[in-house]
N, C-alpha and C positions, 0 to 999 in steps of 0.2 A: 503494500500499499504506499502510495506516494504522499506524504504529508506536507501542506503548503500552508503559508501565513501570507495573508494580504493585509497591508499596513497602508491605510488610507484613511485621511479625517473626513472625507466627505461622502457620506452615505451612498448617493446615486451612483459615484465613481467607484466604490466598493463593490457595489452590487454589480454593475456593469463588467467589472473586471473578473468578478466570481462567474458570471454567465459565460464570458469568453472562454475562460479556463476551462470551465466544465464542457463546452459546446467543442473545444479543440481537442479535448482528452479522448482516448481510446475507449470504445464501451467496455473492453476487457480490463482496462486499467482502473484499479481502485483507487479513489481519490479521498482525502480527508482535508477538508479546507476550514481553516480558522482565521477569523478576522479580528484585526485590532483597529481602534480608531485614532490611536496616536501612539508615540515613541513608549510611554510606560508601559501600556498593555502589551506591547510588542515585546519588550524586554521580560516582562513577567511570563508571557507565552513561553517564549524560549528558554527561559529559566526552568519551566516547570513540564513542557511538553517536548516531544521527540519532533523537530521540524526538519524537511530536508531540503526545503527551498522557501524563500520570503520575496515576494512582490511588494516593492516599497516606493511610496509617493516620495517627492524629493523634499517637498513643503507640509510638514505635518502640523505646524502650530507649535507643539512643545519640544520639538527637537528636528533638526534639518535631517533629512533622509540619508546622507552622506554620513553624518555622524551616528547615527543610529546603526546604520550598515557595519560600520568601524566596530561599535560595541558589540554587535550580535556577533560578527566574525571572532572577536575575543571569546565569546562564549562558546561558540560552536565553529571551530576552524573549517569544517566542512560543509558549512551552510552554504548552499547555493543562493546568489542575489541577482535578482531581476529588479530594475527600476522601471516603473511604469509612472509616467509623468508628462506634464503639459510644458515642462522647462526643459530645453534642450541645452543650456548653457552648463549643465553638471555633467554632461556625457564624458568628457576627459577625466574627471575627478571619480566617477563611477568605474570606468575600466582601468583605472589605476588600482582599485580595489579588487579586480579581477570579477568585475560583475559579468553574470552568463550574458545577459542582454540590457538592453537600454530602450523602451518601448516609449514613444511618443504619442 
């Protein structure tokens, strides 16, 4: 089972990303998707749950997505990070963190 975390402060964007992930996944592949509306919830989730990959918005309100990714990677070195955001100016920083992808 693939365990994913969506970190997005805007509910409509969080729901849309969940929908797109579910639609793109194989019917055979089992997914478990958790959601966090801010950095604090994301940190708590990764500290207490087994997560394989996180889809992170860049602007979360309580923490910048790049800083959150750095913290999450300190907690789980093998965590895969995908940034899903409307801000293109953070792409270089994201890939310096070895982000798997940067979706605009």
